[in-house]
C-alpha positions as CSV (number, residue, x, y, z in Angstrom):
1,X,75.5,66.2,30.5
2,X,74.4,68.8,27.9
3,X,75.3,72.3,27.0
4,X,72.6,74.9,26.1
5,X,72.8,78.7,25.3
6,X,69.8,81.0,25.7
7,X,68.1,83.9,27.3
8,X,66.4,83.8,30.8
9,X,62.8,84.4,29.8
10,X,61.0,83.9,33.1
11,X,62.2,83.4,36.7
12,X,59.6,81.0,38.3
13,X,61.1,80.9,41.8
14,X,64.1,82.4,43.5
15,X,65.4,82.0,47.0
16,X,67.6,85.0,47.6
17,X,69.3,83.6,50.6
18,X,70.4,80.3,49.1
19,X,70.5,81.3,45.4
20,X,68.4,78.4,44.4
21,X,66.5,79.4,41.3
22,X,63.9,77.8,39.0
23,X,63.7,79.6,35.6
24,X,62.8,79.2,31.9
25,X,65.6,79.5,29.3
26,X,64.6,80.5,25.8
27,X,66.9,78.5,23.5
28,X,67.2,79.2,19.8
29,X,65.6,76.5,17.7
30,X,63.2,75.3,20.5
31,X,59.5,76.2,20.4
32,X,59.2,76.0,24.2
33,X,61.5,77.3,26.9
34,X,63.5,74.8,28.9
35,X,62.9,74.8,32.7
36,X,66.2,74.9,34.6
37,X,67.0,74.5,38.3
38,X,70.1,75.2,40.3
39,X,72.1,77.5,42.5
40,X,72.7,80.9,40.9
41,X,74.4,83.7,42.7
42,X,73.2,86.4,40.3
43,X,70.5,86.1,37.7
44,X,67.8,88.2,36.1
45,X,65.3,87.9,33.2
46,X,67.0,88.9,30.0
47,X,70.4,87.5,30.8
48,X,72.1,85.3,28.3
49,X,73.6,82.1,29.8
50,X,75.6,79.1,28.6
51,X,74.7,76.3,31.0
52,X,75.9,72.7,31.5
53,X,73.5,70.4,33.1
54,X,71.7,67.0,33.1
55,X,68.2,66.0,32.5
56,X,66.0,65.5,35.5
57,X,62.4,64.6,36.0
58,X,60.6,66.2,39.0
59,X,57.7,64.1,40.3
60,X,55.5,67.2,40.4
61,X,57.0,69.8,38.0
62,X,58.0,67.5,35.2
63,X,61.1,67.6,32.9
64,X,63.9,70.0,34.0
65,X,67.6,70.6,33.5
66,X,69.6,70.4,36.7
67,X,72.3,73.1,36.2
68,X,75.8,72.0,37.2
69,X,77.7,75.0,36.0
70,X,77.0,78.1,34.0
71,X,78.6,81.2,32.4
72,X,77.1,84.6,31.6
73,X,77.3,85.5,28.0
74,X,77.4,89.2,27.0
75,X,74.6,89.9,24.5
76,X,76.1,90.7,21.0
77,X,73.1,91.8,19.0
78,X,70.6,94.6,19.5
79,X,67.7,92.3,20.3
80,X,69.6,90.5,23.0
81,X,70.9,93.8,24.4
82,X,67.4,95.2,24.7
83,X,66.1,92.1,26.5
84,X,69.1,92.3,28.8
85,X,68.6,96.0,29.7
86,X,64.8,95.5,30.1
87,X,65.3,92.7,32.5
88,X,65.9,95.0,35.4
89,X,69.5,93.9,35.9
90,X,70.7,97.5,35.3
91,X,69.5,100.0,37.9
92,X,67.2,102.7,36.5
93,X,66.4,100.9,33.2
94,X,63.0,99.4,32.5
95,X,61.3,98.1,29.4
96,X,60.5,101.4,27.7
97,X,63.9,103.0,28.4
98,X,65.7,99.9,27.2
99,X,63.8,100.1,23.9
100,X,64.8,103.8,23.5
101,X,68.5,103.2,24.3
102,X,68.8,100.3,21.9
103,X,66.9,102.2,19.2
104,X,69.4,105.0,19.5
105,X,72.6,103.0,19.5
106,X,71.8,99.5,18.1
107,X,74.6,97.0,18.3
108,X,76.9,99.7,19.7
109,X,74.7,100.1,22.9
110,X,77.0,98.4,25.4
111,X,80.1,100.2,24.1
112,X,78.3,103.5,24.5
113,X,77.2,102.7,28.1
114,X,80.7,101.7,29.1
115,X,82.8,104.3,27.2
116,X,80.5,107.3,26.5
117,X,77.7,107.2,29.2
118,X,77.2,111.0,28.7
119,X,75.7,110.2,25.3
120,X,72.7,108.6,27.1
121,X,71.6,112.1,28.2
122,X,70.3,112.7,24.6
123,X,67.7,110.0,25.1
124,X,64.3,111.2,26.5
125,X,63.9,110.3,30.2
126,X,67.6,110.1,31.0
127,X,69.2,112.8,33.2
128,X,72.9,113.2,33.7
129,X,72.5,111.6,37.1
130,X,70.6,108.6,35.7
131,X,73.2,108.2,33.0
132,X,75.9,107.9,35.7
133,X,73.8,105.4,37.6
134,X,73.3,103.3,34.5
135,X,77.0,103.3,33.7
136,X,78.0,102.4,37.3
137,X,75.5,99.6,37.5
138,X,76.7,98.3,34.1
139,X,80.3,98.4,35.3
140,X,79.4,96.6,38.5
141,X,77.6,93.8,36.7
142,X,80.6,93.5,34.3
143,X,82.9,93.4,37.3
144,X,81.0,90.6,38.8
145,X,81.1,88.6,35.6
146,X,84.9,89.2,35.1
147,X,85.5,88.2,38.7
148,X,83.5,85.0,38.3
149,X,85.4,84.1,35.2
150,X,88.7,84.8,36.9
151,X,87.8,82.7,40.0
152,X,86.3,79.9,38.0
153,X,89.8,79.0,36.8
154,X,90.7,78.3,40.4
155,X,87.7,76.3,41.4
156,X,85.9,79.1,43.2
157,X,82.1,78.9,42.9
158,X,80.0,81.7,41.5
159,X,78.1,82.1,44.8
160,X,81.4,82.6,46.6
161,X,82.6,84.9,43.9
162,X,79.5,87.1,44.5
163,X,80.3,87.3,48.3
164,X,83.9,88.3,47.4
165,X,82.6,91.0,45.1
166,X,80.2,92.3,47.8
167,X,83.1,92.6,50.3
168,X,85.7,94.2,48.0
169,X,83.8,95.7,45.1
170,X,85.9,96.7,42.1
171,X,89.1,96.0,44.0
172,X,88.3,92.3,44.5
173,X,90.7,91.0,41.9
174,X,93.5,93.3,43.1
175,X,93.0,92.2,46.7
176,X,93.1,88.5,45.7
177,X,96.3,88.9,43.7
178,X,98.0,90.8,46.5
179,X,96.8,88.8,49.5
180,X,94.4,86.0,48.9
181,X,94.6,85.1,52.6
182,X,92.6,88.2,53.4
183,X,89.6,86.2,52.1
184,X,89.8,83.8,55.1
185,X,89.5,86.7,57.5
186,X,86.7,88.6,55.7
187,X,84.5,86.1,53.8
188,X,82.2,83.5,55.3
189,X,82.7,80.2,53.5
190,X,86.4,80.8,52.8
191,X,88.8,79.1,55.2
192,X,92.6,79.0,55.3
193,X,92.8,75.9,53.1
194,X,90.6,77.4,50.4
195,X,92.6,80.7,50.5
196,X,95.9,78.7,50.5
197,X,94.9,76.6,47.5
198,X,93.9,79.8,45.6
199,X,97.2,81.4,46.6
200,X,99.2,78.5,45.3
201,X,97.3,78.4,42.1
202,X,97.9,82.1,41.3
203,X,101.6,81.8,42.1
204,X,102.1,83.1,45.6
205,X,105.4,81.9,47.1
206,X,105.2,79.3,49.8
207,X,107.3,81.4,52.2
208,X,105.3,84.6,51.5
209,X,104.8,86.7,54.7
210,X,101.0,86.8,54.2
211,X,100.9,83.0,54.0
212,X,102.9,82.4,57.1
213,X,101.0,84.9,59.2
214,X,97.7,83.4,58.0
215,X,99.0,80.0,58.8
216,X,99.8,81.0,62.4
217,X,96.3,82.4,62.9
218,X,94.8,79.3,61.3
219,X,96.7,77.0,63.7
220,X,95.5,79.0,66.7
221,X,92.0,78.9,65.5
222,X,92.2,75.1,65.0
223,X,93.6,74.9,68.5
224,X,90.6,76.9,69.8
225,X,88.3,74.4,68.1
226,X,90.0,71.6,70.0
227,X,89.4,73.4,73.3
228,X,92.7,75.3,73.8
229,X,92.9,79.0,74.6
230,X,96.6,79.1,73.6
231,X,99.4,77.0,72.3
232,X,102.9,76.7,73.5
233,X,105.1,78.8,71.2
234,X,107.4,75.9,70.3
235,X,104.4,73.6,69.5
236,X,102.8,76.4,67.4
237,X,106.0,77.0,65.4
238,X,106.5,73.3,64.7
239,X,102.8,73.0,63.6
240,X,103.1,76.0,61.2
241,X,106.4,74.7,59.7
242,X,104.8,71.3,59.1
243,X,101.6,72.8,57.6
244,X,103.3,75.3,55.3
245,X,106.7,73.6,54.7
246,X,108.6,76.7,55.8
247,X,111.6,77.1,58.1
248,X,111.5,78.0,61.8
249,X,113.1,81.4,61.3
250,X,110.5,82.6,58.8
251,X,107.7,81.3,61.1
252,X,109.2,83.0,64.2
253,X,109.6,86.3,62.3
254,X,105.9,86.2,61.3
255,X,104.9,85.4,64.9
256,X,107.0,88.4,66.1
257,X,105.3,90.6,63.5
258,X,101.8,89.5,64.6
259,X,102.8,90.1,68.2
260,X,104.0,93.6,67.5
261,X,100.7,94.4,65.7
262,X,98.7,93.0,68.6
263,X,97.0,90.2,66.6
264,X,98.5,87.6,68.9
265,X,99.7,87.8,72.5
266,X,102.8,85.9,73.7
267,X,102.7,85.4,77.5
268,X,105.6,84.5,79.7
269,X,108.2,84.8,76.9
270,X,111.0,85.7,79.3
271,X,112.6,89.1,78.9
272,X,112.7,88.9,75.1
273,X,111.4,92.1,73.4
274,X,110.0,91.3,69.9
275,X,110.4,95.0,68.9
276,X,114.1,95.4,69.7
277,X,114.8,91.7,69.3
278,X,116.8,91.9,72.5
279,X,116.8,89.5,75.5
280,X,116.6,85.8,75.8
281,X,113.7,84.0,74.2
282,X,111.8,81.4,76.2
283,X,108.8,79.3,75.0
284,X,105.7,81.3,75.8
285,X,101.9,80.8,75.6
286,X,100.7,82.1,72.3
287,X,97.1,83.4,72.1
288,X,95.0,85.0,69.6
289,X,94.5,88.4,71.2
290,X,90.7,88.0,72.1
291,X,91.3,84.9,74.1
292,X,94.2,86.3,76.1
293,X,92.0,89.3,77.1
294,X,89.0,86.9,77.8
295,X,91.1,84.9,80.3
296,X,92.3,88.0,82.0
297,X,88.8,89.4,82.1
298,X,87.2,86.3,83.5
299,X,89.8,86.1,86.3
300,X,89.4,89.8,87.1
301,X,85.6,89.8,87.1
302,X,85.4,86.6,89.3
303,X,87.7,88.2,91.9
304,X,85.8,91.5,91.8
305,X,82.5,89.6,92.4
306,X,84.0,87.8,95.4
307,X,85.8,90.9,96.8
308,X,83.0,91.9,99.2
309,X,83.6,90.6,102.8
310,X,80.0,89.5,103.4
311,X,77.0,89.1,101.1
312,X,74.8,87.6,103.8
313,X,75.0,86.4,107.4
314,X,75.0,82.9,108.9
315,X,72.1,80.5,108.6
316,X,70.9,78.9,111.8
317,X,69.7,75.3,112.1
318,X,66.3,76.7,113.0
319,X,66.2,78.5,109.7
320,X,67.1,75.3,107.9
321,X,64.2,73.6,109.7
322,X,61.8,76.2,108.2
323,X,63.2,76.0,104.7
324,X,60.2,74.2,103.3
325,X,62.0,71.1,102.0
326,X,59.3,68.7,103.2
327,X,60.7,65.4,104.3
328,X,64.0,66.0,102.6
329,X,66.8,66.5,105.2
330,X,70.0,68.2,104.2
331,X,73.2,66.7,105.4
332,X,76.1,68.8,106.8
333,X,77.8,69.3,103.4
334,X,74.6,70.5,101.8
335,X,73.9,72.9,104.6
336,X,77.4,74.2,104.3
337,X,76.9,74.7,100.6
338,X,73.7,76.8,101.2
339,X,75.5,78.9,103.8
340,X,78.5,79.5,101.6
341,X,76.4,80.4,98.6
342,X,74.5,83.0,100.8
343,X,77.6,84.5,102.3
344,X,79.9,84.9,99.2
345,X,79.9,86.5,95.8
346,X,81.2,83.5,94.0
347,X,80.4,79.9,95.1
348,X,81.0,76.5,93.4
349,X,79.0,73.4,94.1
350,X,80.3,70.2,92.6
351,X,79.5,66.5,93.0
352,X,78.7,63.4,91.0
353,X,75.3,61.9,90.2
354,X,73.0,61.1,93.1
355,X,75.0,63.3,95.6
356,X,72.2,65.8,96.1
357,X,73.2,68.8,93.9
358,X,69.6,69.4,92.8
359,X,68.3,69.1,96.3
360,X,70.9,71.6,97.4
361,X,70.0,74.0,94.6
362,X,66.3,73.8,95.7
363,X,67.3,74.6,99.3
364,X,69.3,77.6,98.1
365,X,66.3,78.8,96.1
366,X,63.9,78.3,99.0
367,X,66.1,80.2,101.4
368,X,67.0,83.0,99.0
369,X,63.3,83.5,98.2
370,X,62.4,83.7,101.9
371,X,65.0,86.4,102.2
372,X,63.3,88.3,99.4
373,X,66.1,87.8,96.9
374,X,65.5,87.5,93.2
375,X,67.0,84.5,91.4
376,X,67.9,83.7,87.8
377,X,68.6,80.0,86.9
378,X,70.4,79.0,83.6
379,X,72.2,76.2,81.9
380,X,74.3,76.0,78.8
381,X,71.8,73.9,76.7
382,X,68.1,73.8,76.2
383,X,67.9,70.2,77.5
384,X,69.9,71.0,80.6
385,X,67.7,74.1,81.3
386,X,64.6,72.0,80.8
387,X,65.8,69.4,83.2
388,X,66.6,71.9,86.0
389,X,63.2,73.5,85.4
390,X,61.5,70.1,86.0
391,X,63.6,69.3,89.1
392,X,63.4,72.7,90.9
393,X,60.0,73.9,89.8
394,X,61.5,77.2,88.8
395,X,62.0,78.4,85.2
396,X,65.5,78.0,83.9
397,X,66.7,79.5,80.7
398,X,69.7,78.8,78.5
399,X,72.6,81.1,79.3
400,X,72.2,82.6,75.8
401,X,68.5,83.4,76.3
402,X,69.2,84.8,79.8
403,X,71.8,87.2,78.3
404,X,69.5,88.2,75.4
405,X,71.6,86.7,72.7
406,X,70.8,88.2,69.3
407,X,72.2,87.5,65.9
408,X,73.8,90.5,64.2
409,X,72.3,90.9,60.7
410,X,74.8,90.2,57.9
411,X,76.3,93.2,56.4
412,X,74.7,93.7,53.0
413,X,78.1,94.5,51.6
414,X,79.6,91.2,52.8
415,X,80.2,89.8,56.2
416,X,80.1,86.7,58.3
417,X,77.0,84.9,59.3
418,X,77.1,83.8,62.9
419,X,78.0,87.1,64.5
420,X,76.0,87.9,67.6
421,X,75.6,90.2,70.5
422,X,74.2,90.0,74.0
423,X,71.7,92.5,75.3
424,X,72.8,92.0,78.8
425,X,76.3,93.3,79.6
426,X,78.1,95.7,81.9
427,X,75.9,98.5,80.7
428,X,72.7,96.5,81.0
429,X,73.3,93.9,83.7
430,X,71.1,91.1,84.8
431,X,68.6,92.2,87.4
432,X,68.9,89.5,90.1
433,X,70.4,89.0,93.6
434,X,71.6,85.6,92.7
435,X,72.4,83.8,89.4
436,X,72.7,80.0,89.4
437,X,74.4,78.3,86.5
438,X,74.0,74.5,86.2
439,X,76.1,72.1,84.1
440,X,79.1,74.4,84.4
441,X,81.5,71.9,83.0
442,X,79.9,72.7,79.6
443,X,80.6,76.5,79.8
444,X,83.5,77.6,77.6
445,X,85.6,80.7,78.1
446,X,83.8,83.1,75.7
447,X,80.4,82.3,77.2
448,X,81.8,82.7,80.8
449,X,83.2,86.0,79.8
450,X,79.9,87.2,78.4
451,X,78.1,86.0,81.5
452,X,80.4,87.7,84.0
453,X,80.1,91.0,82.1
454,X,76.3,90.9,82.8
455,X,76.7,90.0,86.5
456,X,77.1,93.2,88.6
457,X,78.8,93.7,91.9
458,X,76.5,92.6,94.8
459,X,75.0,89.7,92.8
460,X,75.8,86.2,94.0
461,X,77.1,83.9,91.3
462,X,76.6,80.2,92.1
463,X,78.3,77.7,89.7
464,X,77.1,74.1,89.8
465,X,78.5,71.1,88.0
466,X,80.4,67.8,87.9
467,X,84.1,68.5,87.6
468,X,84.6,64.9,86.4
469,X,82.5,65.4,83.3
470,X,84.0,66.2,79.9
471,X,85.1,69.8,79.5
472,X,83.3,72.2,77.2
473,X,83.2,71.7,73.5
474,X,84.4,75.3,73.1
475,X,87.8,76.7,74.2
476,X,88.7,76.8,77.8
477,X,88.5,74.6,80.9
478,X,86.5,77.0,83.0
479,X,85.1,74.9,85.9
480,X,88.2,72.9,86.5
481,X,90.5,76.0,86.3
482,X,88.3,77.9,88.8
483,X,88.4,75.0,91.2
484,X,92.1,74.5,90.7
485,X,92.8,78.1,91.8
486,X,91.5,77.3,95.3
487,X,90.6,81.0,95.5
488,X,86.8,80.7,95.7
489,X,84.5,79.0,98.2
490,X,83.5,75.5,97.0
491,X,81.8,72.4,98.3
492,X,82.1,69.0,96.7
493,X,79.2,66.7,97.6
494,X,80.4,63.1,98.0
495,X,77.7,61.1,99.8
496,X,75.4,59.1,97.5
497,X,71.9,59.2,98.9
498,X,69.9,56.1,99.7
499,X,67.5,56.5,96.8
500,X,70.4,57.0,94.4
501,X,72.1,53.9,95.8
502,X,69.3,51.9,94.4
503,X,70.4,52.8,90.9
504,X,73.2,50.7,89.4
505,X,73.8,53.5,86.9
506,X,74.7,55.9,89.7
507,X,76.7,53.4,91.8
508,X,78.5,52.2,88.6
509,X,79.3,55.8,87.6
510,X,80.9,56.5,90.9
511,X,82.9,53.3,90.7
512,X,84.1,54.2,87.3
513,X,85.1,57.6,88.5
514,X,87.2,56.0,91.3
515,X,88.9,53.7,88.9
516,X,86.9,50.6,90.1
517,X,85.2,48.1,87.8
518,X,81.4,47.9,88.2
519,X,79.5,44.7,87.7
520,X,79.5,44.0,84.0
521,X,76.8,41.5,83.5
522,X,73.1,41.2,82.6
523,X,71.8,40.9,86.2
524,X,71.2,44.6,86.9
525,X,67.9,46.3,86.3
526,X,69.5,49.4,84.7
527,X,73.2,48.9,83.9
528,X,73.9,46.0,81.5
529,X,76.9,44.6,79.7
530,X,76.3,42.6,76.5
531,X,79.6,41.3,75.4
532,X,80.2,41.1,71.7
533,X,83.5,40.9,69.8
534,X,82.8,42.1,66.2
535,X,81.3,45.2,64.7
536,X,78.7,43.2,62.8
537,X,77.5,41.6,66.1
538,X,77.4,44.9,67.9
539,X,75.5,46.6,65.0
540,X,73.0,43.7,65.0
541,X,72.4,44.0,68.8
542,X,72.0,47.8,68.5
543,X,69.4,47.4,65.7
544,X,67.5,44.9,67.8
545,X,67.6,47.1,70.9
546,X,66.5,50.3,69.3
547,X,63.9,48.5,67.2
548,X,61.5,48.6,70.2
549,X,62.7,46.1,72.7
550,X,64.6,48.7,74.8
551,X,62.0,51.4,74.4
552,X,59.3,49.0,75.7
553,X,61.5,48.1,78.7
554,X,61.9,51.7,79.8
555,X,58.4,52.7,78.7
556,X,59.5,55.3,76.2
557,X,59.3,56.0,72.4
558,X,61.9,54.3,70.2
559,X,63.3,57.8,69.3
560,X,64.1,58.4,73.0
561,X,66.6,55.6,73.0
562,X,70.0,57.3,72.4
563,X,73.1,55.6,70.9
564,X,76.3,57.3,72.3
565,X,79.7,56.5,70.9
566,X,83.2,58.1,71.5
567,X,83.9,58.8,67.8
568,X,82.4,60.0,64.5
569,X,84.3,57.8,62.1
570,X,84.8,54.0,62.0
571,X,82.4,51.1,61.9
572,X,80.9,52.1,65.3
573,X,81.2,55.9,64.8
574,X,78.2,58.1,64.5
575,X,78.3,58.4,60.7
576,X,78.0,54.6,60.1
577,X,75.6,54.0,63.0
578,X,73.3,56.8,61.8
579,X,73.1,55.4,58.4
580,X,72.2,51.9,59.8
581,X,69.7,53.2,62.3
582,X,68.0,55.5,59.8
583,X,67.4,52.5,57.5
584,X,66.0,50.6,60.4
585,X,63.9,53.2,62.2
586,X,63.0,55.5,59.3
587,X,63.3,53.7,56.0
588,X,62.3,55.1,52.6
589,X,58.6,55.0,52.1
590,X,56.2,56.2,49.4
591,X,55.1,59.7,50.4
592,X,58.0,60.2,52.8
593,X,60.1,62.9,51.2
594,X,63.9,63.0,51.4
595,X,66.8,64.9,50.0
596,X,70.6,64.3,49.9
597,X,73.1,66.8,51.1
598,X,76.8,66.2,51.0
599,X,76.3,62.4,51.0
600,X,73.8,62.5,53.9
601,X,70.2,61.6,53.3
602,X,67.7,63.7,55.3
603,X,64.2,62.1,55.4
604,X,60.9,63.3,56.9
605,X,60.7,61.8,60.4
606,X,64.5,61.7,61.0
607,X,66.0,62.6,64.3
608,X,68.6,65.4,63.8
609,X,70.9,67.6,65.9
610,X,72.2,71.1,65.4
611,X,76.0,71.1,65.2
612,X,76.9,74.7,65.7
613,X,75.5,77.8,67.4
614,X,73.3,79.7,64.9
615,X,72.1,83.0,66.3
616,X,70.1,84.0,63.2
617,X,67.8,81.1,62.8
618,X,64.2,82.1,63.6
619,X,62.0,79.7,65.6
620,X,58.3,79.8,66.6
621,X,56.6,77.8,69.3
622,X,53.4,76.3,67.9
623,X,50.5,74.9,69.9
624,X,47.4,73.5,68.2
625,X,48.3,75.2,65.0
626,X,48.8,78.6,66.5
627,X,52.1,80.5,67.0
628,X,52.5,81.1,70.7
629,X,55.9,82.8,70.7
630,X,58.9,83.5,68.4
631,X,62.6,84.0,68.8
632,X,66.0,83.5,67.2
633,X,68.9,81.1,67.9
634,X,69.4,77.4,67.7
635,X,72.4,76.1,69.5
636,X,75.0,73.3,69.2
637,X,73.5,70.1,70.6
638,X,69.8,71.0,70.1
639,X,67.8,67.9,68.9
640,X,64.7,67.7,66.8
641,X,62.7,65.8,64.2
642,X,62.2,66.6,60.6
643,X,58.5,67.2,60.1
644,X,58.5,68.3,56.4
645,X,60.9,68.6,53.4
646,X,59.8,71.2,50.8
647,X,61.8,70.6,47.7
648,X,60.2,73.5,45.8
649,X,60.8,76.2,48.5
650,X,64.1,74.4,49.3
651,X,63.7,74.2,53.1
652,X,63.3,71.6,55.8
653,X,60.9,72.1,58.7
654,X,62.3,70.8,62.0
655,X,60.5,70.6,65.4
656,X,63.0,71.0,68.3
657,X,62.3,70.5,72.0
658,X,59.6,72.7,73.5
659,X,57.7,72.7,70.2
660,X,60.1,75.2,68.5
661,X,59.7,75.0,64.8
662,X,62.5,76.1,62.4
663,X,62.7,76.3,58.6
664,X,66.2,75.4,57.5
665,X,67.2,76.5,53.9
666,X,68.9,73.7,52.1
667,X,72.0,75.8,52.0
668,X,72.3,75.5,55.8
669,X,72.0,71.7,56.1
670,X,75.7,71.6,56.9
671,X,74.6,72.7,60.4
672,X,72.6,69.5,60.9
673,X,73.5,65.9,61.3
674,X,71.5,62.7,61.9
675,X,71.2,62.1,65.7
676,X,70.1,58.5,66.1
677,X,73.7,58.1,67.3
678,X,75.7,61.1,68.7
679,X,79.2,61.4,70.1
680,X,79.6,61.4,73.9
681,X,81.0,64.9,73.7
682,X,77.8,66.1,72.0
683,X,75.6,64.5,74.7
684,X,76.9,66.7,77.4
685,X,74.2,68.4,79.4
686,X,71.6,66.0,78.0
687,X,69.7,63.2,79.8
688,X,68.1,60.3,77.9
689,X,65.7,57.6,79.2
690,X,67.9,54.9,77.8
691,X,71.5,54.8,76.4
692,X,73.2,52.2,74.3
693,X,77.0,52.4,74.3
694,X,78.9,50.5,71.7
695,X,82.6,50.0,72.8
696,X,85.0,47.8,70.9
697,X,88.2,49.6,70.1
698,X,89.5,53.0,69.4
699,X,92.2,55.7,70.1
700,X,93.2,56.0,73.8
701,X,92.4,59.7,73.8
702,X,88.8,58.9,73.1
703,X,88.6,55.6,75.1
704,X,89.3,56.9,78.7
705,X,87.7,57.0,82.1
706,X,86.3,60.5,81.6
707,X,84.5,59.6,78.4
708,X,83.0,56.4,79.9
709,X,81.9,58.3,83.1
710,X,80.2,61.0,81.0
711,X,78.4,58.5,78.8
712,X,77.0,56.4,81.7
713,X,75.8,59.5,83.6
714,X,73.7,60.6,80.5
715,X,71.2,57.8,81.2
716,X,68.1,58.2,83.3
717,X,66.6,54.7,83.4
718,X,68.9,52.3,81.6
719,X,72.5,51.9,80.1
720,X,73.5,49.0,77.9
721,X,77.1,48.6,77.0
722,X,77.5,46.5,73.9
723,X,81.0,45.3,73.1
724,X,84.3,44.2,74.7
725,X,84.5,43.9,78.5
726,X,88.3,44.3,78.3
727,X,87.8,47.6,76.4
728,X,85.6,48.9,79.2
729,X,88.1,47.8,81.8
730,X,90.9,49.5,79.8
731,X,88.9,52.7,79.6
732,X,88.4,52.8,83.4
733,X,92.1,52.3,83.9
734,X,93.0,55.0,81.3
735,X,93.0,58.3,83.3
736,X,94.8,60.2,80.5
737,X,92.5,63.0,79.3
738,X,93.4,65.1,76.3
739,X,95.4,68.0,77.7
740,X,93.8,71.4,77.3
741,X,96.0,74.5,77.1
742,X,94.3,77.1,79.3
743,X,95.7,79.5,81.9
744,X,92.7,80.7,83.8
745,X,94.0,79.2,87.0
746,X,97.3,81.1,86.6
747,X,95.5,84.3,85.8
748,X,93.4,84.0,89.0
749,X,96.3,83.2,91.3
750,X,98.5,85.9,89.9
751,X,95.9,88.6,90.3
752,X,94.8,87.4,93.8
């Protein structure tokens, strides 16, 4: 590490989005400027900096200083002041005007601008209005510097300090001192724990009202991340008390205050009135307000859609014969499903693999089209949409694309990335007579709410899925809750068709779902068990299988073999397995660029997955070097390959499915993870030619029947379970799924 002081003489490269900057620093006593690289929230030529950094040699651009930290230094002599003003950092001041100002006031220049800006009017070219602009810009710049110095003491980075200043302006420091928890609400990149650490450092009391209220909202947000739409009040209070080390009385008072203000909703809390404090308190369901109204809205809209007596008439056997299904014959349950879908506003089709859901969907489409009805087909993920497109011969979109999802541009004065809006809603509904949604088990409450807002009265809504699959990653338990209400017409297909019976994967999946033990040996053509009893043995088998042996067996590329595991951590979790498989399938090689981000190495050629919905990322579809189409939005679970790493421009080029190319700034690599191995939860809606499933030991909530069933049904041609036979048997016997707190069923039945 070394410390240098100097003036920014030349900015070579600047990425305004990430703050990554390459610049030259003129240092006293050195003939040549020093090239520096690093993340800088605010920098301009002419600025004086004190930097701490380390020597680095770039293979192309030579010797550099990699900046670890830096501090702005206010210029103290006339020459430095002139360079600073001429740099463009102060609005309205250029090279000539800077020279005139410093010539007039010398070393006193900055004091005059700050304390006597009216004196600037005496200088040629400066009006009273420009003088005010110069003074305001100078004050803003000083405010940013002071805020950075203040926050640096508490471990807040300069880039985050700049976001805070953009949000609150000159009142930033005052806001932080009064209520640092406001940062968690308003600033992207600041969570509750960051705000809480800052609060403790500046001396906020642990039982401060702001802290407890923020802690309640944080716990509800964490619960939503785990799939819940609410938490029982007693559970929430206990969690908040444990998190914050406060007593129940203080936590309950904060909860009552949030309820009065409408930030949270407490449902079924007896006859207790939080305003008058009268009545008997009973444990209630505590929601963040948006999720309470979403559940009510979904229930109401579903019932409204289904309120019409008849959408269509009966379908005769003669009409079924003319449906154009070729040699495919529908059984009685499938025919009933087509009839019910035609007759009712809301219809649910469920069933396991091989039971004919896709054939039934095709029959619905065929009949609806013969009746002149327009149809839209969608699924939650790109892979699921692609699969239904291939099996039905009709274009299917992701639900987000069908609804016209668009990222909302970030507010230039501060705001959160990730905000979005849908073009299709109650004012601009979907134009279709029927909307078919596949893989409904993956649809969470917010997405269902957005979908229903865009489906108008008179449009049939057909929901298709496997109720035994894992629930959505997002909050809610939509498909199961709708079925549990018993309010809407539904058909569950149970017969496994002859062709499907030839697949041990499908037969085995149904046995697992019934709690039966399938054959666990090596005699099947597509469902194998390779018993191993140590992590080293299992990792060795996995490396051998994905190295080409399994890919050759199924006739696919090695990158189409997917490792699925119940967990992220541990010897057989995704983190360790991805590191192993990257070294095996895509090792370091001369000319193959790579970069490290938060202890993860990303290398050209790597298989990666998007881990969150990003509505702002722009993609373009390329064919033969030409851009065919463009759009925005890459979603949780989308998979791709790294095609190029550009260390100078600080971005990674990734090719996703359907030839969609996206440039990721280095600052957004936290949205990506290696995907040679992914969790079973992340595999929902996807189908892979071959799946390898390492199972040895783990927590009961992750090693259950539901998890195993979902994993096995992800495979198209081959599943190989590597590990302990007893673990597999224990998973099949373990019916305990992680409970989700959701009340959509209750909302539907109470409204009905």
